[in-house]
MARNU-483800 format. One record per residue: residue number from 0; residue in one letter; x, y, z of N, C-alpha, C in turn. Coordinates in pm, 1 decimal. Layout:
R   num   residu       n_c1       n_c2       n_c3      ca_c1      ca_c2      ca_c3       c_c1       c_c2       c_c3
R   NUM        A          X          Y          Z          X          Y          Z          X          Y          Z
...
***
This chain:
R   num   residu       n_c1       n_c2       n_c3      ca_c1      ca_c2      ca_c3       c_c1       c_c2       c_c3
R     0        M       85.1     -120.0        0.0        0.0        0.0        0.0       88.6      124.9        0.0
R     1        R       48.3      226.9      -76.3      128.6      346.7      -85.1      113.1      430.5       40.4
R     2        G      223.7      480.6       92.9      221.3      566.7      210.1      162.6      701.6      177.2
R     3        P      124.6      779.6      278.6       57.6      908.4      255.2      145.3     1009.7      184.0
R     4        S      277.5      995.6      193.0      365.1     1095.4      131.3      413.7     1052.9       -6.7
R     5        E      378.1      932.1      -49.7      426.0      883.3     -177.7      336.6      932.9     -290.9
R     6        A      400.6      978.1     -399.8      325.5     1023.3     -516.8      279.8      902.8     -597.2
R     7        P      166.0      913.1     -666.7      120.6      802.5     -750.5      219.4      778.0     -864.2
R     8        A      227.8      654.7     -908.5      318.5      621.4    -1017.6      275.3      693.4    -1144.3
R     9        P      371.3      744.5    -1222.5      335.1      813.3    -1346.3      267.9      718.9    -1444.8
R    10        R      168.3      770.8    -1518.0       98.0      687.9    -1615.4      178.8      678.0    -1744.3
R    11        E      154.7      572.2    -1816.8      228.0      547.1    -1940.7      195.5      654.0    -2044.5
R    12        E      298.0      704.2    -2109.7      281.0      804.7    -2213.9      236.3      737.2    -2343.2
R    13        V      128.1      787.1    -2402.9       81.8      727.9    -2527.8      133.1      806.1    -2648.1
R    14        L      147.6      938.9    -2634.2      205.9     1015.4    -2743.9      275.8     1139.8    -2690.6
R    15        R      371.4     1185.9    -2770.5      444.5     1309.4    -2737.4      488.5     1374.1    -2867.9
R    16        V      466.3     1504.5    -2877.9      514.8     1579.3    -2994.4      607.1     1690.2    -2946.5
R    17        E      712.2     1714.4    -3023.2      813.4     1812.5    -2986.8      838.1     1907.6    -3103.6
R    18        E      805.0     2033.5    -3084.1      832.4     2139.5    -3181.1      781.8     2106.3    -3321.3
R    19        L      657.5     2057.8    -3327.6      598.9     2025.6    -3458.2      574.1     2153.3    -3538.0
R    20        K      623.1     2152.8    -3661.2      596.2     2263.5    -3753.6      545.5     2205.8    -3885.2
R    21        K      451.8     2275.9    -3946.0      401.6     2235.8    -4076.7      385.8     2359.3    -4162.9
R    22        E      451.2     2355.8    -4279.7      446.6     2468.7    -4371.9      395.5     2422.2    -4507.0
R    23        F      316.1     2507.7    -4571.3      262.6     2478.0    -4703.6      304.7     2589.1    -4799.5
R    24        P      376.7     2556.6    -4906.8      410.8     2660.7    -5005.7      286.5     2702.1    -5083.4
R    25        M      265.2     2831.1    -5093.4      152.1     2886.1    -5168.8      206.0     2993.6    -5262.3
R    26        G      246.3     2950.0    -5382.8      307.1     3044.5    -5475.7      442.1     3091.3    -5424.0
R    27        D      455.4     3222.0    -5409.9      581.2     3279.1    -5361.5      586.9     3289.2    -5210.0
R    28        T      480.8     3250.0    -5142.6      476.8     3260.3    -4996.9      468.6     3121.8    -4932.7
R    29        V      491.2     3118.6    -4803.0      482.1     2995.3    -4726.6      380.6     3015.4    -4614.2
R    30        V      281.4     2928.2    -4608.2      181.7     2933.8    -4500.9      230.2     2845.0    -4387.1
R    31        R      243.2     2902.4    -4269.8      288.7     2827.7    -4152.3      166.3     2784.3    -4071.5
R    32        A      124.6     2660.9    -4094.4        3.1     2610.1    -4030.0       27.7     2572.0    -3884.6
R    33        L      144.0     2516.4    -3854.8      184.3     2484.0    -3717.5      319.8     2546.6    -3690.8
R    34        C      333.4     2609.7    -3574.5      452.2     2689.8    -3545.2      525.3     2642.5    -3419.4
R    35        G      548.2     2511.8    -3407.9      624.0     2461.0    -3294.1      535.8     2409.2    -3181.8
R    36        I      454.5     2309.1    -3211.8      362.6     2250.5    -3113.6      434.5     2144.0    -3032.3
R    37        S      425.5     2153.8    -2898.9      484.2     2053.5    -2809.6      386.0     2019.8    -2697.9
R    38        F      357.3     1891.2    -2680.3      278.1     1845.2    -2566.4      288.3     1692.8    -2560.0
R    39        S      247.8     1636.7    -2447.8      243.1     1491.4    -2433.6      107.9     1452.5    -2375.6
R    40        M       77.4     1324.7    -2386.2      -52.6     1274.6    -2343.0      -34.6     1134.9    -2286.6
R    41        A      -89.8     1109.7    -2169.9      -80.1      978.6    -2106.8     -191.9      887.5    -2155.8
R    42        R     -168.1      757.5    -2147.5     -271.4      661.7    -2186.7     -394.9      679.9    -2098.3
R    43        G     -510.9      683.3    -2161.0     -635.2      702.2    -2088.3     -678.4      846.3    -2074.1
R    44        D     -597.7      941.0    -2125.2     -635.4     1082.5    -2119.3     -747.2     1112.7    -2218.9
R    45        Y     -824.4     1214.7    -2186.4     -933.6     1264.5    -2270.6     -899.2     1410.0    -2299.9
R    46        L     -858.4     1438.0    -2423.8     -803.6     1567.4    -2461.2     -886.3     1630.5    -2572.1
R    47        S     -916.9     1759.3    -2556.0     -981.4     1836.1    -2662.2     -879.9     1930.4    -2725.3
R    48        I     -887.6     1942.3    -2856.0     -810.6     2044.0    -2928.3     -911.7     2141.9    -2984.9
R    49        M     -899.9     2266.3    -2943.4    -1000.6     2365.9    -2977.5     -935.9     2486.5    -3044.3
R    50        G    -1008.9     2545.9    -3135.7     -960.2     2666.2    -3201.7    -1054.7     2705.7    -3313.0
R    51        T    -1044.5     2828.7    -3356.9    -1127.2     2877.3    -3466.7    -1075.0     2822.3    -3598.6
R    52        S    -1150.2     2843.2    -3704.8    -1106.1     2802.3    -3837.8     -972.6     2869.8    -3870.1
R    53        G     -875.1     2791.3    -3916.5     -743.9     2846.1    -3949.3     -645.8     2845.2    -3833.9
R    54        S     -686.5     2791.3    -3719.0     -597.4     2791.9    -3601.9     -491.2     2682.8    -3609.1
R    55        G     -513.0     2581.8    -3694.3     -415.9     2473.3    -3708.3     -463.4     2340.7    -3653.8
R    56        K     -586.0     2336.6    -3600.9     -629.7     2212.7    -3535.7     -647.1     2097.1    -3634.5
R    57        S     -695.6     2123.7    -3755.0     -711.6     2017.2    -3853.8     -575.6     1966.0    -3901.0
R    58        T     -481.1     2056.5    -3918.6     -345.3     2015.4    -3957.5     -281.1     1930.8    -3848.8
R    59        L     -298.0     1971.9    -3724.3     -242.4     1895.1    -3612.7     -305.9     1756.7    -3606.8
R    60        L     -437.0     1749.6    -3624.4     -504.8     1620.1    -3621.6     -452.1     1529.1    -3732.6
R    61        S     -429.3     1584.6    -3851.0     -378.6     1504.1    -3962.3     -242.9     1443.5    -3930.6
R    62        I     -158.4     1520.5    -3862.0      -26.4     1468.8    -3826.4      -37.4     1366.5    -3714.4
R    63        L     -118.0     1396.0    -3612.0     -134.2     1301.9    -3500.8     -195.6     1170.4    -3548.8
R    64        G     -284.5     1177.0    -3648.5     -348.2     1058.5    -3702.8     -267.2      990.9    -3811.9
R    65        C     -142.4     1037.4    -3833.1      -52.1      980.0    -3935.0     -111.3      988.0    -4075.6
R    66        L     -194.1     1089.8    -4098.9     -245.2     1117.4    -4232.5     -152.1     1212.0    -4307.7
R    67        D      -60.9     1275.3    -4233.8       35.6     1369.2    -4290.7      159.9     1367.8    -4202.6
R    68        T      267.5     1425.8    -4251.5      392.5     1433.2    -4174.6      429.9     1579.3    -4152.1
R    69        P      500.1     1610.0    -4043.6      539.2     1748.6    -4016.7      654.6     1792.9    -4106.6
R    70        T      665.9     1922.7    -4125.2      782.0     1978.3    -4195.4      906.3     1960.8    -4110.9
R    71        S      891.2     1979.3    -3980.6      999.7     1954.2    -3885.9      938.7     1923.2    -3750.1
R    72        G     1023.6     1872.8    -3659.2      975.1     1833.3    -3528.2      959.9     1682.3    -3519.1
R    73        E      925.7     1633.2    -3400.8      918.1     1488.9    -3376.4      781.5     1450.7    -3318.8
R    74        Y      738.0     1331.5    -3355.3      612.7     1275.5    -3304.7      639.8     1132.3    -3259.9
R    75        F      624.1     1108.6    -3129.9      646.5      976.6    -3072.9      512.1      915.2    -3032.7
R    76        L      482.8      798.4    -3086.5      361.6      724.6    -3053.7      402.4      596.7    -2981.9
R    77        E      361.4      584.4    -2856.7      399.4      470.2    -2773.2      550.8      448.3    -2778.1
R    78        G      624.2      559.6    -2774.2      769.9      555.1    -2769.8      839.7      542.1    -2903.4
R    79        V      764.5      527.8    -3012.3      823.6      510.4    -3144.9      809.4      640.1    -3224.5
R    80        N      919.2      685.4    -3284.7      916.1      808.5    -3364.0      851.3      779.4    -3499.1
R    81        V      730.1      832.5    -3519.5      657.2      807.1    -3644.0      665.2      925.1    -3740.5
R    82        S      734.1     1031.0    -3702.7      730.5     1154.2    -3780.9      806.3     1145.6    -3912.7
R    83        R      889.7     1044.5    -3928.9      964.9     1031.3    -4053.6      939.4      897.0    -4121.5
R    84        M      827.8      834.0    -4087.9      795.0      706.2    -4149.9      750.1      726.0    -4294.4
R    85        S      762.2      620.7    -4373.8      714.0      622.4    -4511.5      561.5      614.9    -4513.1
R    86        D      503.0      642.3    -4628.8      357.2      635.0    -4641.1      306.8      495.4    -4606.3
R    87        R      378.9      394.0    -4648.6      338.2      256.1    -4620.5      341.8      227.8    -4470.8
R    88        Q      448.0      274.4    -4404.6      458.5      254.7    -4259.7      348.3      330.1    -4185.8
R    89        L      319.0      452.6    -4230.2      213.6      531.2    -4166.7       77.5      464.7    -4184.6
R    90        S       53.4      406.3    -4301.9      -71.8      334.6    -4325.7      -85.9      216.4    -4229.8
R    91        H       24.0      148.2    -4204.3       23.8       35.6    -4110.7      -11.9       83.8    -3970.4
R    92        V       46.8      196.5    -3928.9       18.6      252.8    -3796.7     -127.9      291.8    -3785.2
R    93        R     -181.3      360.0    -3887.2     -321.6      403.0    -3885.0     -415.4      284.2    -3870.3
R    94        G     -386.9      177.0    -3943.9     -476.6       63.3    -3943.0     -478.4      -12.5    -3812.5
R    95        R     -368.0       -7.8    -3738.8     -356.2      -89.2    -3617.9     -361.3      -10.4    -3488.0
R    96        K     -335.6      118.5    -3494.4     -323.5      196.4    -3371.1     -434.3      299.1    -3350.9
R    97        F     -505.0      336.2    -3459.8     -598.5      447.6    -3450.8     -740.4      408.7    -3490.3
R    98        G     -835.3      481.9    -3431.9     -973.3      478.7    -3476.3    -1016.5      622.1    -3503.2
R    99        F    -1092.9      644.1    -3610.4    -1132.8      779.3    -3650.1    -1284.7      791.8    -3654.1
R   100        V    -1334.0      900.9    -3596.6    -1475.9      935.3    -3604.4    -1484.3     1073.5    -3667.9
R   101        F    -1554.2     1083.5    -3781.6    -1559.8     1208.0    -3856.8    -1698.3     1272.6    -3848.1
R   102        Q    -1702.4     1400.0    -3878.4    -1827.2     1475.4    -3876.9    -1928.9     1417.7    -3975.1
R   103        S    -1881.4     1368.1    -4089.9    -1971.7     1323.3    -4196.2    -1997.8     1172.2    -4194.0
R   104        F    -1959.9     1105.3    -4086.6    -1986.2      962.8    -4062.0    -1903.4      868.8    -4150.1
R   105        N    -1898.5      895.0    -4283.5    -1819.2      815.0    -4378.0    -1856.2      666.5    -4375.1
R   106        L    -1985.3      637.8    -4369.4    -2031.2      499.7    -4375.2    -2052.3      457.7    -4520.7
R   107        I    -2046.5      328.1    -4546.5    -2070.5      274.4    -4680.9    -2220.1      244.4    -4693.6
R   108        P    -2292.0      315.0    -4780.0    -2439.5      306.7    -4781.9    -2494.1      168.8    -4815.9
R   109        Q    -2418.5       89.6    -4892.4    -2468.8      -41.2    -4933.4    -2454.4     -147.3    -4824.3
R   110        L    -2380.5     -116.1    -4717.8    -2353.4     -214.0    -4613.4    -2443.3     -192.1    -4492.4
R   111        S    -2471.8     -299.4    -4420.8    -2550.0     -290.8    -4297.7    -2465.5     -233.8    -4184.3
R   112        V    -2529.1     -209.2    -4070.5    -2456.8     -162.8    -3951.9    -2341.7     -257.2    -3920.0
R   113        L    -2370.2     -385.7    -3910.7    -2266.0     -483.5    -3877.4    -2154.5     -484.1    -3980.8
R   114        E    -2190.7     -479.4    -4107.4    -2089.3     -483.5    -4213.6    -2002.5     -358.8    -4213.8
R   115        N    -2060.7     -241.9    -4183.2    -1981.1     -119.5    -4174.0    -1879.9     -129.2    -4058.9
R   116        I    -1923.2     -183.6    -3946.8    -1832.7     -198.2    -3832.5    -1719.1     -294.7    -3865.1
R   117        E    -1749.1     -395.1    -3948.2    -1650.7     -498.2    -3983.5    -1542.9     -450.7    -4080.5
R   118        V    -1564.1     -340.3    -4148.4    -1471.7     -298.7    -4254.6    -1325.0     -295.9    -4210.0
R   119        P    -1289.1     -231.5    -4097.4    -1147.8     -231.0    -4057.7    -1093.8     -371.4    -4029.9
R   120        L    -1177.6     -459.2    -3979.3    -1135.0     -594.9    -3946.4    -1108.0     -675.1    -4073.4
R   121        F    -1184.4     -649.2    -4178.4    -1160.9     -714.0    -4307.2    -1020.0     -680.6    -4356.3
R   122        Y     -983.9     -553.2    -4347.2     -851.5     -511.5    -4394.6     -738.8     -561.4    -4304.3
R   123        Q     -772.6     -593.5    -4179.8     -672.5     -648.5    -4088.9     -663.5     -800.4    -4099.8
R   124        G     -745.3     -860.2    -4185.4     -736.1    -1003.4    -4208.8     -804.0    -1091.1    -4105.0
R   125        W     -902.2    -1035.4    -4032.5     -973.9    -1115.4    -3933.1    -1056.7    -1223.4    -4002.2
R   126        R    -1072.7    -1336.5    -3936.5    -1161.2    -1441.1    -3986.6    -1306.5    -1394.7    -3972.7
R   127        E    -1392.3    -1441.8    -4062.9    -1530.8    -1393.0    -4069.5    -1605.9    -1414.3    -3938.4
R   128        E    -1590.4    -1531.3    -3877.7    -1661.4    -1559.5    -3752.1    -1621.6    -1462.3    -3642.0
R   129        E    -1490.4    -1442.9    -3627.2    -1439.7    -1353.4    -3522.3    -1479.6    -1209.8    -3550.5
R   130        S    -1473.8    -1170.9    -3676.2    -1510.9    -1035.3    -3716.0    -1657.4    -1007.6    -3685.7
R   131        R    -1745.4    -1101.1    -3716.4    -1887.6    -1082.2    -3692.3    -1917.8    -1074.9    -3542.8
R   132        L    -1850.1    -1157.8    -3462.7    -1868.4    -1155.7    -3318.1    -1824.5    -1021.3    -3260.0
R   133        R    -1707.8     -973.3    -3303.5    -1657.0     -844.3    -3256.2    -1753.1     -731.1    -3294.5
R   134        S    -1805.4     -734.5    -3414.5    -1896.3     -629.7    -3461.1    -2026.4     -628.7    -3382.0
R   135        R    -2076.6     -746.8    -3349.3    -2198.4     -754.6    -3268.3    -2174.7     -695.1    -3129.1
R   136        E    -2059.8     -725.6    -3070.3    -2026.8     -671.9    -2938.0    -2022.7     -519.4    -2941.3
R   137        L    -1962.8     -465.0    -3047.4    -1949.8     -319.5    -3057.4    -2084.0     -253.1    -3087.3
R   138        A    -2166.7     -316.0    -3168.1    -2301.3     -261.5    -3194.7    -2380.2     -252.1    -3064.2
R   139        K    -2367.1     -353.3    -2980.3    -2434.8     -349.5    -2850.1    -2375.9     -240.8    -2761.6
R   140        L    -2243.1     -224.5    -2767.2    -2176.2     -124.2    -2684.5    -2230.0       16.6    -2711.4
R   141        V    -2260.6       46.5    -2837.2    -2309.1      180.9    -2871.3    -2461.7      186.4    -2880.6
R   142        G    -2529.9       81.8    -2833.7    -2675.2       84.7    -2825.4    -2749.1       58.4    -2954.1
R   143        L    -2688.7      -18.2    -3045.6    -2753.7      -46.4    -3173.8    -2781.1     -195.3    -3192.0
R   144        E    -2800.8     -265.0    -3081.5    -2822.4     -409.8    -3091.0    -2949.5     -446.4    -3169.5
R   145        H    -3046.2     -351.2    -3178.8    -3170.2     -379.2    -3251.6    -3168.1     -322.1    -3394.1
R   146        R    -3052.6     -269.0    -3435.3    -3045.2     -207.9    -3569.1    -2931.6     -267.1    -3652.5
R   147        M    -2882.6     -382.8    -3614.7    -2761.5     -438.0    -3675.6    -2773.6     -463.4    -3825.6
R   148        D    -2893.8     -497.7    -3872.7    -2912.2     -532.2    -4013.9    -2958.8     -414.2    -4098.5
R   149        H    -2973.8     -299.1    -4036.6    -3019.0     -180.7    -4110.4    -2902.7     -114.3    -4184.6
R   150        R    -2936.6      -46.3    -4291.8    -2836.5       28.7    -4368.1    -2838.9      175.3    -4323.3
R   151        P    -2729.6      250.3    -4352.0    -2720.5      389.1    -4304.4    -2841.5      476.0    -4337.3
R   152        A    -2900.7      458.6    -4456.0    -3015.8      541.5    -4495.3    -3136.7      518.6    -4405.5
R   153        E    -3137.9      407.2    -4334.2    -3250.1      374.2    -4245.5    -3225.3      418.8    -4101.7
R   154        L    -3115.6      488.9    -4079.5    -3077.2      530.9    -3944.5    -3084.9      681.8    -3930.3
R   155        S    -3101.8      727.4    -3807.7    -3094.5      871.5    -3778.7    -2948.1      915.0    -3779.6
R   156        G    -2925.5     1046.5    -3776.9    -2788.2     1097.7    -3773.4    -2711.5     1048.4    -3652.1
R   157        G    -2777.8     1048.1    -3537.4    -2712.3     1001.9    -3415.8    -2676.9      854.3    -3422.9
R   158        Q    -2765.4      775.2    -3481.5    -2737.8      632.5    -3496.2    -2622.5      608.8    -3593.4
R   159        R    -2615.8      687.3    -3699.9    -2503.4      674.3    -3793.9    -2371.1      704.9    -3724.0
R   160        Q    -2372.3      807.0    -3638.6    -2247.9      839.6    -3569.1    -2211.0      730.7    -3469.1
R   161        R    -2310.3      665.7    -3410.8    -2281.6      552.6    -3321.6    -2215.6      437.8    -3398.5
R   162        V    -2263.0      414.4    -3521.9    -2199.4      312.9    -3605.6    -2053.4      351.7    -3631.5
R   163        A    -2031.3      479.7    -3660.4    -1896.2      526.9    -3687.7    -1805.4      507.8    -3565.7
R   164        I    -1859.6      531.7    -3446.8    -1780.5      512.2    -3325.0    -1748.5      364.3    -3306.5
R   165        A    -1848.1      278.2    -3327.3    -1823.8      134.2    -3314.8    -1718.0       88.6    -3414.3
R   166        R    -1727.1      137.0    -3536.2    -1627.4      100.7    -3638.5    -1488.1      148.3    -3597.0
R   167        A    -1478.8      266.7    -3538.4    -1350.0      320.3    -3495.6    -1286.9      237.2    -3383.8
R   168        L    -1372.0      166.6    -3308.1    -1323.0       85.4    -3196.8    -1291.0      -58.4    -3237.4
R   169        A    -1321.1      -93.4    -3363.1    -1313.2     -233.5    -3404.9    -1176.0     -294.4    -3381.4
R   170        N    -1068.7     -219.2    -3408.9     -934.0     -274.2    -3395.8     -872.1     -247.3    -3258.2
R   171        D     -957.4     -209.5    -3159.9     -910.7     -178.6    -3024.8     -793.1      -80.8    -3029.0
R   172        P     -815.6       39.3    -3082.2     -705.1      131.9    -3109.1     -640.9      187.9    -2982.9
R   173        A     -513.7      224.4    -2996.9     -443.7      291.9    -2888.2     -497.7      433.1    -2869.9
R   174        M     -551.9      492.6    -2977.8     -601.6      629.4    -2974.0     -726.4      641.0    -3059.3
R   175        L     -828.0      707.6    -3004.1     -950.3      737.2    -3078.3     -951.8      886.0    -3109.8
R   176        F     -961.0      919.7    -3239.4     -969.5     1058.4    -3283.5    -1113.1     1089.6    -3322.9
R   177        A    -1168.8     1194.6    -3266.7    -1305.2     1237.6    -3300.1    -1298.1     1379.7    -3354.8
R   178        D    -1321.7     1394.3    -3485.2    -1308.6     1523.4    -3552.6    -1446.6     1585.4    -3572.2
R   179        E    -1478.7     1685.2    -3489.2    -1609.9     1751.7    -3491.9    -1722.6     1647.2    -3495.5
R   180        P    -1725.2     1552.7    -3400.9    -1820.5     1440.6    -3408.7    -1966.3     1480.2    -3396.6
R   181        T    -1994.6     1601.4    -3346.5    -2134.1     1646.2    -3333.9    -2169.8     1752.9    -3435.9
R   182        G    -2080.5     1779.4    -3529.6    -2099.3     1890.8    -3623.0    -2221.3     1880.0    -3711.1
R   183        N    -2263.3     1757.4    -3744.6    -2379.7     1738.2    -3832.3    -2504.7     1696.5    -3755.7
R   184        L    -2503.2     1715.4    -3623.8    -2613.2     1668.3    -3541.1    -2681.4     1784.2    -3468.9
R   185        D    -2810.5     1767.8    -3437.0    -2877.1     1869.7    -3356.8    -2824.9     1861.4    -3213.0
R   186        H    -2860.7     1958.8    -3133.2    -2803.3     1971.5    -2999.2    -2827.7     1847.3    -2914.1
R   187        A    -2951.7     1800.5    -2909.9    -2985.2     1686.2    -2824.4    -2911.6     1559.8    -2869.5
R   188        T    -2906.2     1537.0    -3000.6    -2837.7     1418.5    -3052.8    -2687.5     1429.4    -3029.4
R   189        G    -2636.1     1551.5    -3043.4    -2494.0     1573.3    -3015.9    -2457.4     1537.5    -2873.3
R   190        L    -2544.7     1571.1    -2779.6    -2519.2     1536.4    -2639.1    -2520.6     1385.3    -2619.0
R   191        E    -2606.6     1315.3    -2691.9    -2608.8     1168.9    -2682.9    -2474.9     1110.7    -2728.3
R   192        I    -2422.0     1162.8    -2837.4    -2293.6     1113.5    -2888.0    -2181.2     1146.1    -2790.8
R   193        M    -2186.5     1263.6    -2729.6    -2082.6     1299.0    -2632.9    -2089.6     1207.9    -2511.0
R   194        R    -2210.2     1164.3    -2473.2    -2220.4     1070.2    -2361.2    -2153.2      937.0    -2395.4
R   195        V    -2164.1      894.5    -2521.3    -2095.6      772.2    -2563.3    -1944.5      789.7    -2550.6
R   196        L    -1892.3      903.4    -2599.1    -1748.6      929.3    -2589.3    -1704.0      942.5    -2443.7
R   197        D    -1787.1     1008.4    -2363.0    -1754.6     1023.3    -2220.5    -1746.2      886.7    -2152.1
R   198        D    -1837.7      797.3    -2186.5    -1835.5      663.0    -2128.1    -1709.4      588.1    -2169.0
R   199        L    -1669.9      602.4    -2295.1    -1547.1      537.0    -2341.5    -1425.0      591.3    -2267.4
R   200        A    -1424.1      721.9    -2245.2    -1313.4      782.0    -2170.2    -1310.6      730.9    -2027.1
R   201        A    -1428.4      717.4    -1966.8    -1436.5      667.7    -1829.4    -1387.5      523.7    -1818.9
R   202        Q    -1395.6      449.7    -1929.5    -1347.6      311.9    -1932.2    -1196.9      303.7    -1959.2
R   203        G    -1132.4      420.1    -1976.5     -987.2      421.7    -1995.4     -941.3      437.6    -2138.1
R   204        R    -1033.2      467.5    -2229.9     -996.0      485.6    -2369.6     -925.8      620.0    -2388.9
R   205        S     -816.0      624.3    -2463.2     -745.9      748.9    -2494.3     -818.0      817.3    -2610.0
R   206        I     -859.5      942.6    -2588.8     -940.8     1012.3    -2688.8     -885.3     1151.9    -2714.3
R   207        I     -875.1     1187.3    -2842.1     -848.3     1325.6    -2881.7     -969.3     1375.3    -2959.0
R   208        L    -1030.9     1480.3    -2908.7    -1152.9     1538.0    -2964.9    -1120.2     1674.8    -3023.6
R   209        V    -1150.1     1694.0    -3150.6    -1127.8     1822.5    -3216.4    -1261.2     1892.6    -3233.6
R   210        T    -1269.4     2016.8    -3189.2    -1395.6     2090.1    -3195.7    -1369.7     2240.2    -3196.2
R   211        H    -1469.1     2315.6    -3238.7    -1462.4     2461.0    -3226.8    -1563.8     2510.3    -3123.7
R   212        E    -1633.3     2415.7    -3057.9    -1736.6     2452.0    -2961.5    -1686.9     2432.1    -2818.7
R   213        R    -1691.9     2536.6    -2739.3    -1644.1     2530.7    -2601.2    -1721.0     2424.5    -2519.7
R   214        A    -1852.2     2419.9    -2534.7    -1932.1     2326.9    -2455.0    -1894.7     2181.8    -2485.0
R   215        I    -1859.8     2151.5    -2609.5    -1816.8     2016.4    -2646.7    -1677.3     1990.3    -2591.8
R   216        A    -1588.3     2086.0    -2605.7    -1450.4     2069.9    -2557.5    -1445.5     2042.7    -2408.3
R   217        E    -1539.7     2098.7    -2333.7    -1537.9     2086.5    -2187.8    -1573.5     1945.9    -2138.9
R   218        H    -1612.4     1856.9    -2228.7    -1633.1     1718.0    -2187.9    -1500.1     1651.9    -2152.7
R   219        A    -1391.0     1702.4    -2207.5    -1258.7     1644.0    -2184.4    -1196.2     1700.3    -2057.1
R   220        G    -1098.8     1627.6    -2005.9    -1030.3     1673.0    -1884.7     -920.6     1772.7    -1912.4
R   221        R     -889.6     1792.1    -2041.3     -782.2     1885.1    -2078.3     -815.7     1944.7    -2214.1
R   222        I     -792.1     2075.3    -2227.3     -819.5     2144.7    -2352.9     -692.8     2215.4    -2400.2
R   223        L     -650.7     2184.0    -2522.3     -543.8     2260.7    -2587.7     -608.8     2364.8    -2677.7
R   224        W     -583.7     2491.1    -2647.7     -637.9     2599.1    -2729.8     -532.4     2638.7    -2832.5
R   225        L     -567.0     2627.0    -2961.0     -475.1     2665.6    -3067.7     -511.6     2802.3    -3123.5
R   226        Q     -408.9     2876.9    -3154.4     -428.4     3007.7    -3217.8     -308.4     3034.2    -3307.6
R   227        D     -336.2     3059.7    -3435.5     -230.3     3088.3    -3533.3     -120.9     2982.0    -3532.4
R   228        G     -161.6     2855.7    -3522.5      -67.0     2745.8    -3532.8       15.8     2717.3    -3409.3
R   229        A      -20.4     2777.2    -3297.5       54.7     2756.8    -3173.2      -43.2     2730.2    -3059.1
R   230        I        6.2     2669.9    -2951.7      -76.7     2647.6    -2833.8      -87.1     2777.0    -2755.1
R   231        A     -206.6     2834.9    -2751.9     -228.9     2958.2    -2676.4     -251.4     2930.9    -2528.9
R   232        K     -312.0     2813.4    -2499.4     -339.3     2778.8    -2359.8     -354.4     2628.0    -2348.0
R   233        D     -301.0     2572.2    -2241.0     -315.2     2429.5    -2209.4     -391.9     2422.4    -2078.8
R   234        E     -522.7     2398.6    -2089.4     -612.8     2407.1    -1975.5     -647.5     2268.1    -1921.7
R   235        R     -614.0     2241.9    -1798.5     -649.6     2115.0    -1734.1     -767.1     2138.9    -1641.0
R   236        R     -866.1     2051.0    -1652.0     -990.8     2071.3    -1580.3    -1003.7     1971.3    -1467.2
***
């Protein structure tokens, strides 16, 4: 048992970025989208990245999700430097380490709820029996156990986003990225989706939530405020 004066053991670091910069040439000028971003995140943290349009949050998300690489700086994921990996290596990392939830759901209209959830598992080479079992478990987790055979057109916006969350969890990712997950939903439905994300965070899931809405950002225990490509404030709640 830990004594009263002993500090708790530090939690495992899931990611760390050091002096991330991203520049885009635009004719004779250079647009500096990120201007030296540095922060770390422990496993199980719930982090919001907030900022107005043009603040750099989408660029940062693309780099953290291994969809893009920085112009300079380092990105360590579970202790491995991924900032200089090849496109093929980055694709491998995305498929095995990350889950993505987007504003527009990105579901395949011809597939059922279960089949949409199974898509990442198909690409990971899961056997059909195991894949179907995993998909059923995840459909139940997000409250869609009675809609498994329905197609996206037969679902509400909130239900479609629940499918997207289940699909993002299919490969048991080290990190879940949610990019404006309530952007296409009405207020009440958006709160339902945030409750799903909050429950996942309470279960120890590492989540990075990107939003421009303060009320949504406040669901997380920590908010990084971006302004002009830099961290203006690192707020812990």
